[in-house]
PQR file with spaces between the fields and no chain letter, atoms N, CA, C, O and H, PARSE charges and radii, in Angstrom:
ATOM       1  N    MET     1     -13.613   52.527  -25.611 -0.4000 1.5000
ATOM       2  CA   MET     1     -13.612   52.841  -24.220 -0.0000 2.0000
ATOM       3  C    MET     1     -14.214   51.658  -23.445  0.5500 1.7000
ATOM       4  O    MET     1     -15.281   51.163  -23.809 -0.5500 1.4000
ATOM       5  N    LYS     2     -13.526   51.195  -22.363 -0.4000 1.5000
ATOM       6  CA   LYS     2     -14.002   50.078  -21.552 -0.0000 2.0000
ATOM       7  C    LYS     2     -14.928   50.588  -20.478  0.5500 1.7000
ATOM       8  O    LYS     2     -14.800   51.697  -19.960 -0.5500 1.4000
ATOM       9  H    LYS     2     -12.660   51.597  -22.067  0.4000 1.0000
ATOM      10  N    LYS     3     -15.876   49.711  -20.169 -0.4000 1.5000
ATOM      11  CA   LYS     3     -16.757   50.034  -19.056 -0.0000 2.0000
ATOM      12  C    LYS     3     -16.064   49.645  -17.764  0.5500 1.7000
ATOM      13  O    LYS     3     -15.353   48.641  -17.721 -0.5500 1.4000
ATOM      14  H    LYS     3     -15.980   48.810  -20.590  0.4000 1.0000
ATOM      15  N    GLU     4     -16.255   50.406  -16.738 -0.4000 1.5000
ATOM      16  CA   GLU     4     -15.593   50.146  -15.464 -0.0000 2.0000
ATOM      17  C    GLU     4     -16.158   48.935  -14.737  0.5500 1.7000
ATOM      18  O    GLU     4     -15.426   48.289  -13.987 -0.5500 1.4000
ATOM      19  H    GLU     4     -16.832   51.221  -16.773  0.4000 1.0000
ATOM      20  N    ASN     5     -17.399   48.610  -14.922 -0.4000 1.5000
ATOM      21  CA   ASN     5     -18.022   47.500  -14.225 -0.0000 2.0000
ATOM      22  C    ASN     5     -17.921   46.184  -15.016  0.5500 1.7000
ATOM      23  O    ASN     5     -18.542   45.193  -14.631 -0.5500 1.4000
ATOM      24  H    ASN     5     -17.993   49.135  -15.531  0.4000 1.0000
ATOM      25  N    GLN     6     -17.182   46.158  -16.067 -0.4000 1.5000
ATOM      26  CA   GLN     6     -17.060   44.957  -16.894 -0.0000 2.0000
ATOM      27  C    GLN     6     -16.138   43.952  -16.192  0.5500 1.7000
ATOM      28  O    GLN     6     -15.035   44.302  -15.771 -0.5500 1.4000
ATOM      29  H    GLN     6     -16.678   46.963  -16.380  0.4000 1.0000
ATOM      30  N    GLN     7     -16.603   42.694  -16.069 -0.4000 1.5000
ATOM      31  CA   GLN     7     -15.838   41.653  -15.386 -0.0000 2.0000
ATOM      32  C    GLN     7     -15.249   40.688  -16.410  0.5500 1.7000
ATOM      33  O    GLN     7     -15.852   40.455  -17.459 -0.5500 1.4000
ATOM      34  H    GLN     7     -17.499   42.410  -16.411  0.4000 1.0000
ATOM      35  N    PRO     8     -14.082   40.128  -16.117 -0.5600 1.5000
ATOM      36  CA   PRO     8     -13.521   39.134  -17.031  0.2800 2.0000
ATOM      37  C    PRO     8     -14.359   37.856  -16.958  0.5500 1.7000
ATOM      38  O    PRO     8     -15.099   37.634  -16.000 -0.5500 1.4000
ATOM      39  N    ASN     9     -14.227   37.040  -17.973 -0.4000 1.5000
ATOM      40  CA   ASN     9     -14.986   35.805  -18.027 -0.0000 2.0000
ATOM      41  C    ASN     9     -14.391   34.821  -17.013  0.5500 1.7000
ATOM      42  O    ASN     9     -13.364   34.201  -17.288 -0.5500 1.4000
ATOM      43  H    ASN     9     -13.626   37.220  -18.751  0.4000 1.0000
ATOM      44  N    LEU    10     -15.012   34.675  -15.870 -0.4000 1.5000
ATOM      45  CA   LEU    10     -14.499   33.845  -14.785 -0.0000 2.0000
ATOM      46  C    LEU    10     -14.676   32.359  -15.057  0.5500 1.7000
ATOM      47  O    LEU    10     -13.910   31.551  -14.534 -0.5500 1.4000
ATOM      48  H    LEU    10     -15.847   35.178  -15.646  0.4000 1.0000
ATOM      49  N    LEU    11     -15.643   31.982  -15.844 -0.4000 1.5000
ATOM      50  CA   LEU    11     -15.873   30.563  -16.111 -0.0000 2.0000
ATOM      51  C    LEU    11     -14.689   29.928  -16.838  0.5500 1.7000
ATOM      52  O    LEU    11     -14.247   28.838  -16.472 -0.5500 1.4000
ATOM      53  H    LEU    11     -16.266   32.638  -16.269  0.4000 1.0000
ATOM      54  N    LYS    12     -14.188   30.589  -17.841 -0.4000 1.5000
ATOM      55  CA   LYS    12     -13.062   30.027  -18.598 -0.0000 2.0000
ATOM      56  C    LYS    12     -11.796   29.954  -17.751  0.5500 1.7000
ATOM      57  O    LYS    12     -11.075   28.958  -17.810 -0.5500 1.4000
ATOM      58  H    LYS    12     -14.547   31.474  -18.138  0.4000 1.0000
ATOM      59  N    THR    13     -11.518   30.969  -16.979 -0.4000 1.5000
ATOM      60  CA   THR    13     -10.293   30.976  -16.186 -0.0000 2.0000
ATOM      61  C    THR    13     -10.341   29.919  -15.088  0.5500 1.7000
ATOM      62  O    THR    13      -9.318   29.296  -14.802 -0.5500 1.4000
ATOM      63  H    THR    13     -12.104   31.778  -16.931  0.4000 1.0000
ATOM      64  N    ASN    14     -11.494   29.699  -14.466 -0.4000 1.5000
ATOM      65  CA   ASN    14     -11.601   28.697  -13.410 -0.0000 2.0000
ATOM      66  C    ASN    14     -11.428   27.288  -13.955  0.5500 1.7000
ATOM      67  O    ASN    14     -10.771   26.458  -13.326 -0.5500 1.4000
ATOM      68  H    ASN    14     -12.324   30.205  -14.698  0.4000 1.0000
ATOM      69  N    ILE    15     -12.001   27.012  -15.100 -0.4000 1.5000
ATOM      70  CA   ILE    15     -11.897   25.676  -15.685 -0.0000 2.0000
ATOM      71  C    ILE    15     -10.458   25.388  -16.093  0.5500 1.7000
ATOM      72  O    ILE    15      -9.954   24.293  -15.841 -0.5500 1.4000
ATOM      73  H    ILE    15     -12.535   27.686  -15.611  0.4000 1.0000
ATOM      74  N    GLU    16      -9.806   26.329  -16.705 -0.4000 1.5000
ATOM      75  CA   GLU    16      -8.425   26.126  -17.137 -0.0000 2.0000
ATOM      76  C    GLU    16      -7.487   25.953  -15.954  0.5500 1.7000
ATOM      77  O    GLU    16      -6.589   25.112  -16.004 -0.5500 1.4000
ATOM      78  H    GLU    16     -10.215   27.218  -16.909  0.4000 1.0000
ATOM      79  N    SER    17      -7.672   26.715  -14.909 -0.4000 1.5000
ATOM      80  CA   SER    17      -6.801   26.579  -13.741 -0.0000 2.0000
ATOM      81  C    SER    17      -7.075   25.269  -13.010  0.5500 1.7000
ATOM      82  O    SER    17      -6.141   24.675  -12.470 -0.5500 1.4000
ATOM      83  H    SER    17      -8.402   27.398  -14.869  0.4000 1.0000
ATOM      84  N    ASP    18      -8.321   24.796  -12.972 -0.4000 1.5000
ATOM      85  CA   ASP    18      -8.644   23.521  -12.332 -0.0000 2.0000
ATOM      86  C    ASP    18      -8.031   22.353  -13.088  0.5500 1.7000
ATOM      87  O    ASP    18      -7.607   21.374  -12.475 -0.5500 1.4000
ATOM      88  H    ASP    18      -9.079   25.278  -13.410  0.4000 1.0000
ATOM      89  N    LYS    19      -7.978   22.443  -14.394 -0.4000 1.5000
ATOM      90  CA   LYS    19      -7.371   21.367  -15.181 -0.0000 2.0000
ATOM      91  C    LYS    19      -5.891   21.240  -14.854  0.5500 1.7000
ATOM      92  O    LYS    19      -5.381   20.129  -14.708 -0.5500 1.4000
ATOM      93  H    LYS    19      -8.323   23.238  -14.893  0.4000 1.0000
ATOM      94  N    ASP    20      -5.212   22.345  -14.739 -0.4000 1.5000
ATOM      95  CA   ASP    20      -3.781   22.312  -14.433 -0.0000 2.0000
ATOM      96  C    ASP    20      -3.537   21.742  -13.037  0.5500 1.7000
ATOM      97  O    ASP    20      -2.606   20.958  -12.852 -0.5500 1.4000
ATOM      98  H    ASP    20      -5.626   23.248  -14.857  0.4000 1.0000
ATOM      99  N    LEU    21      -4.341   22.114  -12.068 -0.4000 1.5000
ATOM     100  CA   LEU    21      -4.173   21.628  -10.713 -0.0000 2.0000
ATOM     101  C    LEU    21      -4.521   20.144  -10.615  0.5500 1.7000
ATOM     102  O    LEU    21      -3.887   19.406   -9.861 -0.5500 1.4000
ATOM     103  H    LEU    21      -5.097   22.751  -12.218  0.4000 1.0000
ATOM     104  N    GLY    22      -5.515   19.711  -11.366 -0.4000 1.5000
ATOM     105  CA   GLY    22      -5.945   18.323  -11.317 -0.0000 2.0000
ATOM     106  C    GLY    22      -4.886   17.365  -11.827  0.5500 1.7000
ATOM     107  O    GLY    22      -4.723   16.279  -11.270 -0.5500 1.4000
ATOM     108  H    GLY    22      -6.030   20.311  -11.979  0.4000 1.0000
ATOM     109  N    THR    23      -4.167   17.737  -12.867 -0.4000 1.5000
ATOM     110  CA   THR    23      -3.153   16.841  -13.409 -0.0000 2.0000
ATOM     111  C    THR    23      -1.936   16.766  -12.508  0.5500 1.7000
ATOM     112  O    THR    23      -1.239   15.751  -12.508 -0.5500 1.4000
ATOM     113  H    THR    23      -4.299   18.619  -13.320  0.4000 1.0000
ATOM     114  N    ASP    24      -1.662   17.802  -11.745 -0.4000 1.5000
ATOM     115  CA   ASP    24      -0.511   17.785  -10.843 -0.0000 2.0000
ATOM     116  C    ASP    24      -0.759   16.911   -9.613  0.5500 1.7000
ATOM     117  O    ASP    24       0.182   16.335   -9.066 -0.5500 1.4000
ATOM     118  H    ASP    24      -2.229   18.626  -11.744  0.4000 1.0000
ATOM     119  N    ASN    25      -2.003   16.806   -9.178 -0.4000 1.5000
ATOM     120  CA   ASN    25      -2.316   16.093   -7.943 -0.0000 2.0000
ATOM     121  C    ASN    25      -2.552   14.596   -8.142  0.5500 1.7000
ATOM     122  O    ASN    25      -2.663   13.868   -7.155 -0.5500 1.4000
ATOM     123  H    ASN    25      -2.768   17.274   -9.622  0.4000 1.0000
ATOM     124  N    ILE    26      -2.633   14.116   -9.372 -0.4000 1.5000
ATOM     125  CA   ILE    26      -2.906   12.704   -9.623 -0.0000 2.0000
ATOM     126  C    ILE    26      -1.657   11.889   -9.320  0.5500 1.7000
ATOM     127  O    ILE    26      -0.571   12.188   -9.817 -0.5500 1.4000
ATOM     128  H    ILE    26      -2.543   14.707  -10.174  0.4000 1.0000
ATOM     129  N    LYS    27      -1.824   10.848   -8.492 -0.4000 1.5000
ATOM     130  CA   LYS    27      -0.728    9.945   -8.185 -0.0000 2.0000
ATOM     131  C    LYS    27      -1.095    8.568   -8.711  0.5500 1.7000
ATOM     132  O    LYS    27      -2.218    8.102   -8.514 -0.5500 1.4000
ATOM     133  H    LYS    27      -2.706   10.606   -8.088  0.4000 1.0000
ATOM     134  N    THR    28      -0.170    7.929   -9.365 -0.4000 1.5000
ATOM     135  CA   THR    28      -0.425    6.591   -9.880 -0.0000 2.0000
ATOM     136  C    THR    28       0.435    5.600   -9.137  0.5500 1.7000
ATOM     137  O    THR    28       1.520    5.930   -8.659 -0.5500 1.4000
ATOM     138  H    THR    28       0.741    8.308   -9.524  0.4000 1.0000
ATOM     139  N    THR    29      -0.065    4.370   -9.042 -0.4000 1.5000
ATOM     140  CA   THR    29       0.655    3.299   -8.375 -0.0000 2.0000
ATOM     141  C    THR    29       0.741    2.124   -9.323  0.5500 1.7000
ATOM     142  O    THR    29      -0.246    1.734   -9.947 -0.5500 1.4000
ATOM     143  H    THR    29      -0.947    4.102   -9.429  0.4000 1.0000
ATOM     144  N    ASN    30       1.918    1.575   -9.421 -0.4000 1.5000
ATOM     145  CA   ASN    30       2.106    0.431  -10.282 -0.0000 2.0000
ATOM     146  C    ASN    30       1.546   -0.798   -9.586  0.5500 1.7000
ATOM     147  O    ASN    30       1.947   -1.115   -8.466 -0.5500 1.4000
ATOM     148  H    ASN    30       2.720    1.892   -8.914  0.4000 1.0000
ATOM     149  N    ILE    31       0.614   -1.501  -10.248 -0.4000 1.5000
ATOM     150  CA   ILE    31      -0.046   -2.656   -9.647 -0.0000 2.0000
ATOM     151  C    ILE    31       0.931   -3.800   -9.443  0.5500 1.7000
ATOM     152  O    ILE    31       0.755   -4.597   -8.521 -0.5500 1.4000
ATOM     153  H    ILE    31       0.289   -1.245  -11.158  0.4000 1.0000
ATOM     154  N    ASN    32       1.952   -3.903  -10.275 -0.4000 1.5000
ATOM     155  CA   ASN    32       2.939   -4.982  -10.122 -0.0000 2.0000
ATOM     156  C    ASN    32       3.722   -4.834   -8.826  0.5500 1.7000
ATOM     157  O    ASN    32       4.061   -5.835   -8.195 -0.5500 1.4000
ATOM     158  H    ASN    32       2.095   -3.256  -11.024  0.4000 1.0000
ATOM     159  N    ILE    33       4.010   -3.624   -8.425 -0.4000 1.5000
ATOM     160  CA   ILE    33       4.719   -3.394   -7.161 -0.0000 2.0000
ATOM     161  C    ILE    33       3.861   -3.873   -6.002  0.5500 1.7000
ATOM     162  O    ILE    33       4.364   -4.503   -5.071 -0.5500 1.4000
ATOM     163  H    ILE    33       3.735   -2.811   -8.937  0.4000 1.0000
ATOM     164  N    LEU    34       2.569   -3.574   -6.055 -0.4000 1.5000
ATOM     165  CA   LEU    34       1.671   -4.002   -4.986 -0.0000 2.0000
ATOM     166  C    LEU    34       1.555   -5.519   -4.938  0.5500 1.7000
ATOM     167  O    LEU    34       1.560   -6.103   -3.854 -0.5500 1.4000
ATOM     168  H    LEU    34       2.160   -3.062   -6.810  0.4000 1.0000
ATOM     169  N    LEU    35       1.451   -6.162   -6.091 -0.4000 1.5000
ATOM     170  CA   LEU    35       1.340   -7.619   -6.126 -0.0000 2.0000
ATOM     171  C    LEU    35       2.618   -8.282   -5.631  0.5500 1.7000
ATOM     172  O    LEU    35       2.560   -9.295   -4.933 -0.5500 1.4000
ATOM     173  H    LEU    35       1.446   -5.687   -6.971  0.4000 1.0000
ATOM     174  N    ASN    36       3.752   -7.731   -5.979 -0.4000 1.5000
ATOM     175  CA   ASN    36       5.016   -8.290   -5.492 -0.0000 2.0000
ATOM     176  C    ASN    36       5.124   -8.157   -3.979  0.5500 1.7000
ATOM     177  O    ASN    36       5.639   -9.053   -3.310 -0.5500 1.4000
ATOM     178  H    ASN    36       3.799   -6.909   -6.546  0.4000 1.0000
ATOM     179  N    ARG    37       4.653   -7.066   -3.448 -0.4000 1.5000
ATOM     180  CA   ARG    37       4.683   -6.862   -2.003 -0.0000 2.0000
ATOM     181  C    ARG    37       3.808   -7.902   -1.306  0.5500 1.7000
ATOM     182  O    ARG    37       4.183   -8.423   -0.256 -0.5500 1.4000
ATOM     183  H    ARG    37       4.234   -6.338   -3.991  0.4000 1.0000
ATOM     184  N    VAL    38       2.645   -8.206   -1.885 -0.4000 1.5000
ATOM     185  CA   VAL    38       1.760   -9.219   -1.305 -0.0000 2.0000
ATOM     186  C    VAL    38       2.429  -10.583   -1.336  0.5500 1.7000
ATOM     187  O    VAL    38       2.350  -11.335   -0.364 -0.5500 1.4000
ATOM     188  H    VAL    38       2.341   -7.783   -2.738  0.4000 1.0000
ATOM     189  N    LYS    39       3.092  -10.912   -2.450 -0.4000 1.5000
ATOM     190  CA   LYS    39       3.782  -12.195   -2.549 -0.0000 2.0000
ATOM     191  C    LYS    39       4.893  -12.310   -1.512  0.5500 1.7000
ATOM     192  O    LYS    39       5.055  -13.357   -0.884 -0.5500 1.4000
ATOM     193  H    LYS    39       3.156  -10.301   -3.239  0.4000 1.0000
ATOM     194  N    LEU    40       5.655  -11.239   -1.333 -0.4000 1.5000
ATOM     195  CA   LEU    40       6.728  -11.258   -0.344 -0.0000 2.0000
ATOM     196  C    LEU    40       6.175  -11.397    1.069  0.5500 1.7000
ATOM     197  O    LEU    40       6.755  -12.098    1.898 -0.5500 1.4000
ATOM     198  H    LEU    40       5.523  -10.389   -1.843  0.4000 1.0000
ATOM     199  N    ASP    41       5.065  -10.737    1.343 -0.4000 1.5000
ATOM     200  CA   ASP    41       4.451  -10.843    2.664 -0.0000 2.0000
ATOM     201  C    ASP    41       3.968  -12.266    2.925  0.5500 1.7000
ATOM     202  O    ASP    41       4.093  -12.770    4.041 -0.5500 1.4000
ATOM     203  H    ASP    41       4.594  -10.167    0.670  0.4000 1.0000
ATOM     204  N    ARG    42       3.420  -12.909    1.907 -0.4000 1.5000
ATOM     205  CA   ARG    42       2.963  -14.294    2.064 -0.0000 2.0000
ATOM     206  C    ARG    42       4.132  -15.225    2.329  0.5500 1.7000
ATOM     207  O    ARG    42       4.031  -16.127    3.161 -0.5500 1.4000
ATOM     208  H    ARG    42       3.319  -12.499    1.000  0.4000 1.0000
ATOM     209  N    LYS    43       5.240  -15.017    1.631 -0.4000 1.5000
ATOM     210  CA   LYS    43       6.422  -15.854    1.845 -0.0000 2.0000
ATOM     211  C    LYS    43       6.956  -15.685    3.262  0.5500 1.7000
ATOM     212  O    LYS    43       7.308  -16.666    3.917 -0.5500 1.4000
ATOM     213  H    LYS    43       5.322  -14.285    0.955  0.4000 1.0000
ATOM     214  N    LYS    44       7.016  -14.441    3.735 -0.4000 1.5000
ATOM     215  CA   LYS    44       7.495  -14.191    5.100 -0.0000 2.0000
ATOM     216  C    LYS    44       6.588  -14.858    6.120  0.5500 1.7000
ATOM     217  O    LYS    44       7.068  -15.465    7.077 -0.5500 1.4000
ATOM     218  H    LYS    44       6.730  -13.644    3.203  0.4000 1.0000
ATOM     219  N    GLU    45       5.284  -14.750    5.921 -0.4000 1.5000
ATOM     220  CA   GLU    45       4.328  -15.346    6.851 -0.0000 2.0000
ATOM     221  C    GLU    45       4.454  -16.867    6.846  0.5500 1.7000
ATOM     222  O    GLU    45       4.362  -17.497    7.900 -0.5500 1.4000
ATOM     223  H    GLU    45       4.894  -14.257    5.143  0.4000 1.0000
ATOM     224  N    PHE    46       4.660  -17.454    5.687 -0.4000 1.5000
ATOM     225  CA   PHE    46       4.820  -18.906    5.585 -0.0000 2.0000
ATOM     226  C    PHE    46       6.083  -19.362    6.314  0.5500 1.7000
ATOM     227  O    PHE    46       6.065  -20.369    7.021 -0.5500 1.4000
ATOM     228  H    PHE    46       4.734  -16.943    4.831  0.4000 1.0000
ATOM     229  N    LYS    47       7.168  -18.627    6.141 -0.4000 1.5000
ATOM     230  CA   LYS    47       8.412  -18.972    6.832 -0.0000 2.0000
ATOM     231  C    LYS    47       8.254  -18.874    8.340  0.5500 1.7000
ATOM     232  O    LYS    47       8.758  -19.728    9.070 -0.5500 1.4000
ATOM     233  H    LYS    47       7.182  -17.809    5.566  0.4000 1.0000
ATOM     234  N    LYS    48       7.567  -17.857    8.812 -0.4000 1.5000
ATOM     235  CA   LYS    48       7.331  -17.697   10.247 -0.0000 2.0000
ATOM     236  C    LYS    48       6.528  -18.865   10.797  0.5500 1.7000
ATOM     237  O    LYS    48       6.823  -19.364   11.883 -0.5500 1.4000
ATOM     238  H    LYS    48       7.158  -17.164    8.218  0.4000 1.0000
ATOM     239  N    ARG    49       5.510  -19.307   10.052 -0.4000 1.5000
ATOM     240  CA   ARG    49       4.687  -20.429   10.514 -0.0000 2.0000
ATOM     241  C    ARG    49       5.493  -21.719   10.570  0.5500 1.7000
ATOM     242  O    ARG    49       5.341  -22.501   11.508 -0.5500 1.4000
ATOM     243  H    ARG    49       5.271  -18.901    9.170  0.4000 1.0000
ATOM     244  N    ILE    50       6.341  -21.948    9.586 -0.4000 1.5000
ATOM     245  CA   ILE    50       7.154  -23.170    9.579 -0.0000 2.0000
ATOM     246  C    ILE    50       8.132  -23.161   10.745  0.5500 1.7000
ATOM     247  O    ILE    50       8.295  -24.179   11.417 -0.5500 1.4000
ATOM     248  H    ILE    50       6.465  -21.312    8.824  0.4000 1.0000
ATOM     249  N    ILE    51       8.776  -22.050   10.991 -0.4000 1.5000
ATOM     250  CA   ILE    51       9.721  -21.953   12.110 -0.0000 2.0000
ATOM     251  C    ILE    51       8.993  -22.164   13.436  0.5500 1.7000
ATOM     252  O    ILE    51       9.496  -22.858   14.319 -0.5500 1.4000
ATOM     253  H    ILE    51       8.643  -21.223   10.445  0.4000 1.0000
ATOM     254  N    PHE    52       7.811  -21.566   13.575 -0.4000 1.5000
ATOM     255  CA   PHE    52       7.033  -21.742   14.796 -0.0000 2.0000
ATOM     256  C    PHE    52       6.659  -23.209   14.996  0.5500 1.7000
ATOM     257  O    PHE    52       6.775  -23.729   16.106 -0.5500 1.4000
ATOM     258  H    PHE    52       7.403  -21.002   12.857  0.4000 1.0000
ATOM     259  N    LEU    53       6.210  -23.883   13.929 -0.4000 1.5000
ATOM     260  CA   LEU    53       5.836  -25.284   14.045 -0.0000 2.0000
ATOM     261  C    LEU    53       7.037  -26.164   14.376  0.5500 1.7000
ATOM     262  O    LEU    53       6.912  -27.105   15.159 -0.5500 1.4000
ATOM     263  H    LEU    53       6.115  -23.460   13.028  0.4000 1.0000
ATOM     264  N    LEU    54       8.186  -25.874   13.798 -0.4000 1.5000
ATOM     265  CA   LEU    54       9.384  -26.649   14.116 -0.0000 2.0000
ATOM     266  C    LEU    54       9.782  -26.484   15.581  0.5500 1.7000
ATOM     267  O    LEU    54      10.109  -27.462   16.254 -0.5500 1.4000
ATOM     268  H    LEU    54       8.287  -25.109   13.162  0.4000 1.0000
ATOM     269  N    ILE    55       9.755  -25.271   16.059 -0.4000 1.5000
ATOM     270  CA   ILE    55      10.097  -25.026   17.465 -0.0000 2.0000
ATOM     271  C    ILE    55       9.087  -25.713   18.381  0.5500 1.7000
ATOM     272  O    ILE    55       9.463  -26.298   19.396 -0.5500 1.4000
ATOM     273  H    ILE    55       9.490  -24.477   15.511  0.4000 1.0000
ATOM     274  N    LEU    56       7.815  -25.642   18.026 -0.4000 1.5000
ATOM     275  CA   LEU    56       6.778  -26.270   18.834 -0.0000 2.0000
ATOM     276  C    LEU    56       6.947  -27.787   18.884  0.5500 1.7000
ATOM     277  O    LEU    56       6.821  -28.386   19.952 -0.5500 1.4000
ATOM     278  H    LEU    56       7.509  -25.167   17.201  0.4000 1.0000
ATOM     279  N    THR    57       7.231  -28.411   17.744 -0.4000 1.5000
ATOM     280  CA   THR    57       7.434  -29.869   17.735 -0.0000 2.0000
ATOM     281  C    THR    57       8.682  -30.256   18.505  0.5500 1.7000
ATOM     282  O    THR    57       8.702  -31.295   19.164 -0.5500 1.4000
ATOM     283  H    THR    57       7.334  -27.924   16.877  0.4000 1.0000
ATOM     284  N    MET    58       9.722  -29.439   18.433 -0.4000 1.5000
ATOM     285  CA   MET    58      10.941  -29.740   19.197 -0.0000 2.0000
ATOM     286  C    MET    58      10.662  -29.662   20.699  0.5500 1.7000
ATOM     287  O    MET    58      11.116  -30.520   21.457 -0.5500 1.4000
ATOM     288  H    MET    58       9.706  -28.595   17.897  0.4000 1.0000
ATOM     289  N    VAL    59       9.935  -28.663   21.124 -0.4000 1.5000
ATOM     290  CA   VAL    59       9.631  -28.518   22.547 -0.0000 2.0000
ATOM     291  C    VAL    59       8.773  -29.685   23.021  0.5500 1.7000
ATOM     292  O    VAL    59       9.021  -30.245   24.088 -0.5500 1.4000
ATOM     293  H    VAL    59       9.566  -27.967   20.509  0.4000 1.0000
ATOM     294  N    ILE    60       7.775  -30.049   22.240 -0.4000 1.5000
ATOM     295  CA   ILE    60       6.906  -31.161   22.625 -0.0000 2.0000
ATOM     296  C    ILE    60       7.684  -32.469   22.664  0.5500 1.7000
ATOM     297  O    ILE    60       7.527  -33.259   23.596 -0.5500 1.4000
ATOM     298  H    ILE    60       7.574  -29.594   21.372  0.4000 1.0000
ATOM     299  N    SER    61       8.528  -32.703   21.651 -0.4000 1.5000
ATOM     300  CA   SER    61       9.292  -33.955   21.626 -0.0000 2.0000
ATOM     301  C    SER    61      10.318  -34.008   22.768  0.5500 1.7000
ATOM     302  O    SER    61      10.507  -35.062   23.374 -0.5500 1.4000
ATOM     303  H    SER    61       8.655  -32.061   20.895  0.4000 1.0000
ATOM     304  N    LEU    62      10.978  -32.888   23.064 -0.4000 1.5000
ATOM     305  CA   LEU    62      11.921  -32.877   24.185 -0.0000 2.0000
ATOM     306  C    LEU    62      11.217  -33.091   25.523  0.5500 1.7000
ATOM     307  O    LEU    62      11.745  -33.760   26.411 -0.5500 1.4000
ATOM     308  H    LEU    62      10.825  -32.031   22.572  0.4000 1.0000
ATOM     309  N    THR    63      10.024  -32.519   25.657 -0.4000 1.5000
ATOM     310  CA   THR    63       9.245  -32.726   26.875 -0.0000 2.0000
ATOM     311  C    THR    63       8.837  -34.197   27.004  0.5500 1.7000
ATOM     312  O    THR    63       8.920  -34.775   28.087 -0.5500 1.4000
ATOM     313  H    THR    63       9.595  -31.976   24.936  0.4000 1.0000
ATOM     314  N    ALA    64       8.402  -34.790   25.907 -0.4000 1.5000
ATOM     315  CA   ALA    64       7.991  -36.189   25.930 -0.0000 2.0000
ATOM     316  C    ALA    64       9.179  -37.091   26.260  0.5500 1.7000
ATOM     317  O    ALA    64       9.046  -38.027   27.049 -0.5500 1.4000
ATOM     318  H    ALA    64       8.334  -34.320   25.027  0.4000 1.0000
ATOM     319  N    ILE    65      10.328  -36.819   25.666 -0.4000 1.5000
ATOM     320  CA   ILE    65      11.517  -37.628   25.920 -0.0000 2.0000
ATOM     321  C    ILE    65      11.962  -37.511   27.379  0.5500 1.7000
ATOM     322  O    ILE    65      12.337  -38.505   28.000 -0.5500 1.4000
ATOM     323  H    ILE    65      10.436  -36.059   25.025  0.4000 1.0000
ATOM     324  N    SER    66      11.917  -36.302   27.915 -0.4000 1.5000
ATOM     325  CA   SER    66      12.331  -36.105   29.299 -0.0000 2.0000
ATOM     326  C    SER    66      11.358  -36.793   30.282  0.5500 1.7000
ATOM     327  O    SER    66      11.782  -37.257   31.340 -0.5500 1.4000
ATOM     328  H    SER    66      11.612  -35.494   27.410  0.4000 1.0000
ATOM     329  N    LEU    67      10.089  -36.858   29.946 -0.4000 1.5000
ATOM     330  CA   LEU    67       9.107  -37.525   30.798 -0.0000 2.0000
ATOM     331  C    LEU    67       9.263  -39.048   30.735  0.5500 1.7000
ATOM     332  O    LEU    67       9.021  -39.733   31.729 -0.5500 1.4000
ATOM     333  H    LEU    67       9.745  -36.480   29.086  0.4000 1.0000
ATOM     334  N    ILE    68       9.659  -39.574   29.593 -0.4000 1.5000
ATOM     335  CA   ILE    68       9.847  -41.007   29.445 -0.0000 2.0000
ATOM     336  C    ILE    68      11.074  -41.457   30.241  0.5500 1.7000
ATOM     337  O    ILE    68      11.041  -42.513   30.872 -0.5500 1.4000
ATOM     338  H    ILE    68       9.855  -39.017   28.785  0.4000 1.0000
ATOM     339  N    ILE    69      12.118  -40.700   30.222 -0.4000 1.5000
ATOM     340  CA   ILE    69      13.369  -41.073   30.929 -0.0000 2.0000
ATOM     341  C    ILE    69      13.208  -40.761   32.356  0.5500 1.7000
ATOM     342  O    ILE    69      14.126  -40.988   33.145 -0.5500 1.4000
ATOM     343  H    ILE    69      12.145  -39.842   29.709  0.4000 1.0000
């Protein structure tokens, strides 16, 4: 005969359910993807700087040429 006030073992059930939830919520990121993204960003930034410098030198040289003539 069971006692009416008897409670199930809550410690075991909570730990087991937390383990299942914990493994589902873990997200992993591949470090190689992040490093490749950084490399691509550096290349884009370098290209932008070179284009800016070329345009700047062209504007300065055209201004200088127009002032000389």
